[in-house]
C-alpha positions as CSV (number, residue, x, y, z in Angstrom):
1,X,37.2,-2.3,6.8
2,X,34.1,-4.0,4.9
3,X,34.8,-4.3,1.7
4,X,34.7,-7.5,0.1
5,X,31.0,-8.3,-1.1
6,X,29.6,-12.4,-0.9
7,X,28.1,-14.7,-3.1
8,X,25.3,-15.8,-1.8
9,X,23.9,-19.5,-2.2
10,X,21.3,-19.9,-4.0
11,X,17.4,-20.3,-1.7
12,X,14.6,-22.8,-2.4
13,X,11.6,-21.5,-2.8
14,X,10.4,-24.1,-0.3
15,X,12.2,-22.4,2.5
16,X,11.8,-19.3,0.8
17,X,7.7,-19.3,1.9
18,X,8.1,-22.2,4.6
19,X,10.5,-20.4,7.1
20,X,8.0,-17.7,7.8
21,X,5.7,-19.6,10.3
22,X,8.1,-20.4,12.5
23,X,10.0,-17.0,12.6
24,X,6.8,-15.5,13.7
25,X,7.0,-18.1,16.6
26,X,10.6,-16.1,18.2
27,X,10.4,-13.3,20.3
28,X,10.6,-10.9,17.7
29,X,14.8,-11.0,17.5
30,X,16.0,-13.3,15.1
31,X,20.0,-14.3,15.5
32,X,20.3,-15.7,13.5
33,X,24.0,-17.3,15.2
34,X,26.4,-20.0,14.0
35,X,28.4,-21.1,16.6
36,X,31.6,-19.9,15.1
37,X,31.8,-16.0,15.6
38,X,33.7,-14.8,18.1
39,X,35.0,-11.9,19.5
40,X,36.2,-8.8,17.1
41,X,32.6,-9.6,15.5
42,X,30.3,-6.6,14.4
43,X,26.5,-7.1,15.8
44,X,24.4,-5.0,13.3
45,X,20.8,-5.2,13.5
46,X,18.5,-5.6,10.6
47,X,15.2,-4.2,11.4
48,X,12.1,-5.9,8.5
49,X,9.6,-6.4,9.9
50,X,6.5,-7.4,7.0
51,X,5.4,-11.3,7.9
52,X,4.9,-13.0,4.9
53,X,8.4,-12.0,4.0
54,X,10.5,-13.2,8.1
55,X,11.4,-16.5,6.4
56,X,13.4,-15.2,3.8
57,X,15.3,-12.7,4.8
58,X,15.9,-14.8,7.9
59,X,17.6,-17.3,5.7
60,X,19.1,-14.6,3.1
61,X,21.2,-14.4,6.5
62,X,22.0,-16.8,7.8
63,X,24.0,-17.8,4.0
64,X,25.4,-14.7,4.3
65,X,27.3,-15.6,8.0
66,X,28.0,-19.0,6.7
67,X,29.9,-17.2,3.6
68,X,31.8,-14.7,6.7
69,X,32.6,-14.3,10.2
70,X,32.8,-10.3,10.4
71,X,29.6,-9.6,10.1
72,X,26.6,-10.7,12.4
73,X,23.1,-9.9,11.7
74,X,20.3,-9.5,14.3
75,X,16.8,-9.8,13.0
76,X,14.3,-8.0,13.7
77,X,10.9,-7.7,13.3
78,X,8.9,-6.6,16.6
79,X,11.4,-3.9,18.0
80,X,8.6,-0.2,17.5
81,X,10.8,2.2,14.7
82,X,10.0,5.4,16.5
83,X,11.0,4.7,19.9
84,X,13.9,3.8,18.4
85,X,14.6,7.2,16.7
86,X,13.4,9.3,19.8
87,X,15.9,6.9,21.4
88,X,18.6,7.3,19.3
89,X,19.1,3.7,18.8
90,X,17.3,3.0,15.5
91,X,18.1,-0.5,14.3
92,X,21.4,-0.5,12.0
93,X,19.8,-0.9,8.3
94,X,15.8,-0.9,7.7
95,X,14.1,-2.6,5.0
96,X,10.5,-1.5,5.1
97,X,7.6,-0.3,3.2
98,X,8.5,3.0,2.1
99,X,5.4,4.8,2.9
100,X,5.0,8.4,4.9
101,X,6.8,6.1,8.4
102,X,9.2,6.0,6.7
103,X,9.6,9.7,4.8
104,X,9.5,11.2,8.1
105,X,12.9,10.4,8.9
106,X,13.9,11.2,5.2
107,X,12.1,14.8,5.0
108,X,13.8,15.5,9.5
109,X,17.3,14.5,7.8
110,X,16.9,11.3,9.9
111,X,18.7,8.6,7.6
112,X,22.4,8.2,5.8
113,X,23.4,9.8,2.5
114,X,23.9,6.3,0.2
115,X,24.4,8.0,-3.2
116,X,27.9,7.0,-3.4
117,X,26.6,3.2,-2.9
118,X,27.0,1.2,-6.6
119,X,24.0,0.0,-5.5
120,X,22.1,3.6,-5.8
121,X,23.5,4.2,-9.0
122,X,21.8,1.2,-10.2
123,X,18.5,1.8,-9.3
124,X,16.4,2.4,-12.4
125,X,16.2,6.5,-13.2
126,X,12.4,5.8,-13.9
127,X,11.7,5.2,-10.3
128,X,13.9,8.2,-8.7
129,X,10.7,10.4,-9.1
130,X,8.3,8.4,-6.6
131,X,11.3,7.9,-4.5
132,X,11.3,11.5,-4.3
133,X,7.2,12.4,-4.7
134,X,7.2,11.0,-1.2
135,X,9.8,12.4,0.4
136,X,13.3,13.7,0.0
137,X,16.4,15.4,1.6
138,X,18.7,18.3,0.1
139,X,21.9,16.4,-1.4
140,X,21.3,13.0,0.2
141,X,20.2,9.7,-1.0
142,X,18.1,8.9,1.6
143,X,16.7,5.1,0.5
144,X,17.3,2.7,-2.2
145,X,14.3,0.8,-3.8
146,X,14.2,-3.0,-3.4
147,X,11.0,-3.9,-4.9
148,X,7.8,-2.0,-7.0
149,X,5.1,-3.3,-6.6
150,X,2.3,-2.5,-9.7
151,X,-0.5,-3.2,-9.8
152,X,-4.5,-3.5,-12.6
153,X,-7.5,-4.5,-13.2
154,X,-7.3,-8.5,-12.7
155,X,-9.9,-10.1,-15.0
156,X,-10.8,-13.6,-15.5
157,X,-9.4,-14.3,-19.4
158,X,-11.7,-17.5,-19.2
159,X,-15.1,-15.2,-18.9
160,X,-13.7,-12.8,-21.7
161,X,-13.1,-15.6,-23.9
162,X,-16.5,-17.1,-23.8
163,X,-18.1,-13.9,-24.1
164,X,-16.0,-12.9,-27.0
165,X,-14.6,-9.7,-24.8
166,X,-10.9,-8.2,-25.3
167,X,-9.2,-5.6,-23.5
168,X,-10.6,-2.5,-22.8
169,X,-8.3,0.5,-23.8
170,X,-10.5,3.4,-23.4
171,X,-13.2,4.2,-21.1
172,X,-16.0,3.8,-23.5
173,X,-14.6,0.0,-23.9
174,X,-14.5,0.1,-20.4
175,X,-18.2,0.7,-20.0
176,X,-18.9,-1.6,-22.8
177,X,-17.1,-4.7,-21.4
178,X,-19.6,-3.8,-18.7
179,X,-22.9,-3.4,-20.3
180,X,-22.3,-6.6,-22.0
181,X,-21.1,-8.8,-18.8
182,X,-24.2,-7.3,-17.1
183,X,-26.6,-8.4,-20.2
184,X,-25.0,-11.7,-19.9
185,X,-26.0,-12.0,-16.3
186,X,-22.1,-11.9,-15.1
187,X,-21.1,-9.3,-12.3
188,X,-18.5,-7.6,-14.0
189,X,-15.8,-6.4,-10.8
190,X,-16.3,-7.7,-7.8
191,X,-16.2,-5.6,-4.8
192,X,-15.3,-6.1,-1.7
193,X,-16.2,-2.2,-0.2
194,X,-16.2,-3.7,3.9
195,X,-12.6,-3.2,3.6
196,X,-12.4,0.9,3.0
197,X,-8.3,-0.4,2.1
198,X,-9.6,-2.2,-1.3
199,X,-11.5,0.8,-2.4
200,X,-8.6,4.0,-1.7
201,X,-5.9,1.6,-3.7
202,X,-8.5,-0.1,-6.4
203,X,-11.2,2.4,-7.5
204,X,-9.7,5.7,-5.6
205,X,-6.1,5.2,-6.9
206,X,-7.1,3.9,-10.1
207,X,-9.9,6.0,-11.1
208,X,-7.4,9.1,-10.1
209,X,-4.3,8.0,-11.3
210,X,-6.1,7.2,-15.0
211,X,-7.6,10.8,-14.7
212,X,-5.1,13.6,-13.3
213,X,-1.5,13.4,-13.3
214,X,-0.8,12.8,-9.9
215,X,2.5,13.7,-9.6
216,X,2.1,17.6,-10.0
217,X,-1.4,17.6,-8.0
218,X,0.2,16.7,-5.2
219,X,3.2,19.0,-5.8
220,X,1.1,22.0,-5.9
221,X,-1.3,21.1,-2.5
222,X,2.1,20.8,-1.0
223,X,3.3,24.5,-2.0
224,X,-0.5,25.7,-1.7
225,X,-0.4,23.9,2.4
226,X,-2.7,25.8,4.7
227,X,-4.3,27.8,1.9
228,X,-6.3,24.9,-0.1
229,X,-9.8,25.1,0.1
230,X,-12.5,26.8,-1.7
231,X,-11.0,29.6,-3.4
232,X,-7.5,27.9,-4.6
233,X,-6.7,27.5,-7.6
234,X,-6.0,23.4,-7.1
235,X,-8.0,21.6,-4.2
236,X,-8.9,18.0,-4.4
237,X,-12.7,18.8,-5.1
238,X,-11.3,20.7,-8.1
239,X,-8.8,17.9,-9.3
240,X,-11.4,15.4,-8.4
241,X,-14.0,15.6,-9.3
242,X,-14.3,14.2,-12.4
243,X,-12.8,11.2,-11.6
244,X,-14.6,10.2,-8.3
245,X,-17.9,10.4,-10.0
246,X,-16.4,7.9,-12.9
247,X,-15.8,5.6,-9.4
248,X,-18.5,6.0,-8.1
249,X,-20.3,4.9,-11.9
250,X,-18.2,2.0,-11.8
251,X,-18.9,1.5,-8.4
252,X,-22.4,0.2,-9.1
253,X,-20.8,-2.7,-12.1
254,X,-19.8,-4.3,-8.9
255,X,-21.6,-7.2,-6.7
256,X,-25.0,-6.1,-5.1
257,X,-23.8,-7.0,-1.1
258,X,-20.3,-5.7,-1.9
259,X,-20.8,-3.5,1.1
260,X,-20.0,-6.0,3.3
261,X,-17.8,-8.1,2.0
262,X,-14.4,-8.0,2.3
263,X,-11.0,-8.7,0.5
264,X,-11.2,-12.0,1.6
265,X,-14.2,-12.5,0.0
266,X,-13.4,-10.7,-3.0
267,X,-10.5,-13.3,-3.7
268,X,-12.0,-16.7,-2.9
269,X,-15.7,-15.3,-5.2
270,X,-13.0,-14.2,-7.9
271,X,-11.5,-17.6,-7.8
272,X,-14.7,-19.1,-8.4
273,X,-15.6,-17.2,-10.8
274,X,-18.6,-15.5,-9.3
275,X,-16.9,-11.5,-11.4
276,X,-15.7,-11.5,-14.4
277,X,-13.0,-8.0,-13.1
278,X,-10.4,-7.4,-9.5
279,X,-9.8,-4.4,-9.0
280,X,-6.9,-6.0,-6.6
281,X,-2.9,-5.7,-6.6
282,X,-0.9,-8.6,-7.3
283,X,-0.6,-9.5,-3.3
284,X,-4.2,-11.4,-4.4
285,X,-3.0,-13.6,-7.2
286,X,-1.5,-16.4,-4.2
287,X,-4.4,-16.2,-2.8
288,X,-6.5,-16.7,-5.7
289,X,-4.1,-18.6,-6.4
290,X,-5.2,-21.1,-3.3
291,X,-8.8,-21.9,-4.3
292,X,-7.6,-21.6,-8.4
293,X,-4.3,-21.8,-9.0
294,X,-4.7,-23.0,-12.8
295,X,-7.2,-20.0,-12.6
296,X,-6.1,-18.1,-16.2
297,X,-5.5,-14.8,-15.1
298,X,-4.7,-11.3,-16.2
299,X,-4.4,-8.1,-16.3
300,X,-4.7,-4.5,-17.3
301,X,-4.3,-0.5,-16.8
302,X,-7.7,1.2,-16.2
303,X,-8.7,3.4,-19.0
304,X,-10.1,6.4,-17.6
305,X,-9.3,8.4,-20.8
306,X,-11.0,8.0,-24.9
307,X,-6.9,7.7,-25.3
308,X,-5.3,4.8,-25.7
309,X,-2.3,5.6,-24.8
310,X,-2.7,7.6,-21.0
311,X,-3.3,4.6,-19.9
312,X,-1.3,4.1,-16.4
313,X,-1.1,1.2,-14.2
314,X,-1.1,2.0,-10.1
315,X,2.2,1.5,-8.8
316,X,4.4,1.6,-5.1
317,X,7.6,1.1,-3.9
318,X,7.1,-1.7,-1.6
319,X,10.5,-1.9,0.5
320,X,13.4,0.4,0.1
321,X,16.8,0.4,1.9
322,X,18.4,2.1,4.9
323,X,21.0,3.4,6.6
324,X,19.6,5.6,10.1
325,X,22.2,8.5,10.4
326,X,22.8,7.7,14.2
327,X,23.9,4.1,13.0
328,X,27.7,3.7,14.1
329,X,27.7,0.6,12.1
330,X,27.6,1.9,8.8
331,X,30.7,0.1,7.1
332,X,28.3,-3.2,8.2
333,X,25.2,-2.0,7.6
334,X,26.9,-1.2,3.9
335,X,27.9,-4.6,3.7
336,X,25.0,-6.7,3.8
337,X,22.8,-3.5,1.8
338,X,25.6,-4.7,-0.8
339,X,24.6,-8.2,-0.6
340,X,20.8,-7.9,0.1
341,X,21.1,-5.8,-3.5
342,X,22.8,-8.7,-5.3
343,X,21.2,-10.2,-8.2
344,X,20.6,-14.0,-7.2
345,X,19.0,-12.3,-3.8
346,X,17.3,-8.8,-4.8
347,X,15.5,-10.3,-7.8
348,X,14.8,-13.8,-6.1
349,X,13.0,-12.0,-3.8
350,X,11.3,-9.8,-6.5
351,X,9.9,-13.2,-8.4
352,X,8.5,-15.3,-5.7
353,X,6.6,-12.0,-4.2
354,X,4.8,-11.2,-7.4
355,X,7.1,-7.7,-7.2
356,X,8.9,-5.8,-10.1
357,X,12.6,-5.9,-10.0
358,X,14.2,-1.7,-9.0
359,X,17.7,-2.2,-11.4
360,X,19.1,-2.1,-14.4
361,X,19.5,-4.9,-15.2
362,X,16.5,-6.6,-13.1
363,X,14.8,-9.7,-15.6
364,X,11.1,-8.6,-16.4
365,X,8.6,-10.3,-14.1
366,X,7.8,-13.9,-15.4
367,X,3.7,-14.5,-13.2
368,X,1.2,-15.3,-16.8
369,X,-0.8,-12.3,-14.2
370,X,1.9,-9.3,-14.4
371,X,3.5,-10.0,-17.8
372,X,0.5,-7.7,-19.1
373,X,1.6,-4.7,-17.2
374,X,6.0,-5.6,-17.9
375,X,5.2,-3.2,-20.8
376,X,4.0,-0.1,-19.4
377,X,6.5,-1.0,-16.0
378,X,9.0,-0.4,-19.2
379,X,7.9,2.7,-20.7
380,X,7.1,4.2,-17.2
381,X,3.7,4.4,-17.9
382,X,2.6,4.3,-14.2
383,X,2.0,6.7,-11.3
384,X,1.6,6.1,-7.7
385,X,-1.1,5.6,-5.6
386,X,-2.9,9.2,-4.5
387,X,-4.0,7.5,-1.8
388,X,-0.5,6.4,-0.6
389,X,0.0,10.1,-0.6
390,X,-2.2,11.6,1.6
391,X,0.0,11.1,5.4
392,X,-2.2,8.6,7.8
393,X,-3.2,11.3,9.7
394,X,-6.3,11.8,7.0
395,X,-9.0,9.0,7.3
396,X,-8.8,9.3,2.7
397,X,-9.1,5.5,2.7
398,X,-12.5,5.9,4.8
399,X,-13.5,8.8,2.8
400,X,-12.7,6.8,-0.7
401,X,-15.3,3.8,1.0
402,X,-17.4,6.9,2.1
403,X,-18.4,7.9,-1.4
404,X,-18.4,4.1,-2.9
405,X,-21.2,3.6,-0.2
406,X,-23.4,6.9,-0.9
407,X,-21.7,9.6,0.7
408,X,-21.6,13.4,-1.8
409,X,-18.1,13.0,-3.8
410,X,-18.2,16.7,-3.8
411,X,-18.9,17.6,0.6
412,X,-16.2,14.9,1.1
413,X,-13.7,16.2,-1.2
414,X,-14.3,19.7,0.4
415,X,-13.8,17.7,3.5
416,X,-9.9,16.3,2.5
417,X,-9.2,19.7,1.6
418,X,-9.8,21.1,4.7
419,X,-7.7,17.7,6.7
420,X,-5.1,19.2,4.4
421,X,-5.1,22.7,5.0
422,X,-5.0,21.9,8.9
423,X,-2.1,19.4,8.8
424,X,-0.1,22.0,7.0
425,X,-0.9,24.7,9.7
426,X,0.1,21.8,12.4
427,X,2.8,20.8,10.1
């Protein structure tokens, strides 16, 4: 069987970042196949389609091939995943964003149990509830997390220092910072309201996550199902009324043209010092650095109460590994999974992609911005983004955008309740 776990060769930062361009022009199937492969080789399909890291995994596969000649990995980054499952021909191993697309395969038992793997036992126990909150299947560990994204308020350390401001730890302190910046003629928050997703992952998720027990709220909403509405004990309208009021208040501190500004505009403007704060995740840091590589950027969780200990960072499970039940090559897929989970591989991925590690032996982050969030990660002071827990068929991103653009929050939340109940009925 495939029991030998191989030692990887180190990956260069240049090759990690540079390989994606070459991969993108291929047909979507990258075999990375040395000529020495012959008969008796087990070929597995590895589905990984996150564009910016295709090159990284191509090199990982090359290293894996160089170390052994029993397993050949075909990197598939373009096939229709849903069609593959429908045709009982899914990939042998997947590594994708852990969202509702993957959740449906978990809930239907389409993914095999990985609980017996040593790699599953290395996962930080604080992250397990986040996995299970998205989806579970009784008696199984269906996915193994691979990377973890943590987000907070990005801020310009230089502007804060010049204005004599310190990082706020309570809601009133945050508002005082915004007022002080406004009085100094500085835009407190750069808003990119043109792009709905930036509002939902930023203002919406930050205000909800800092005000509400997100896990408990969604557990209750799921239990109520079709009964969610005006007369239910729990609803979006009831639970989110206060955070949405504060979200609208925060939106007023944004740039005057926020309604027409996009994500790309925000990265450029923040890099040019046009605002003191920016509600974006770590994925924006590399974009900001393209314009201002030396900009001193810090990060902190948005405080939503008057108790500093209530602060939480907004998180999501970026990538997760899984093996379908329908795969006939589980042993080979498990060996490659174990290879991917070796510290030299997984830690390099997370370091290059501004992510936090998911294993008990993962090193702390070293990025000068993300180190500010490490204590909150260590203390499990985090919550999943609420927008991530709403099924994609409900346009929560557009609802969040509509509220900051002026729609009545109460009416919008009632619509969200009705959508939730309607979807529960259809399910």
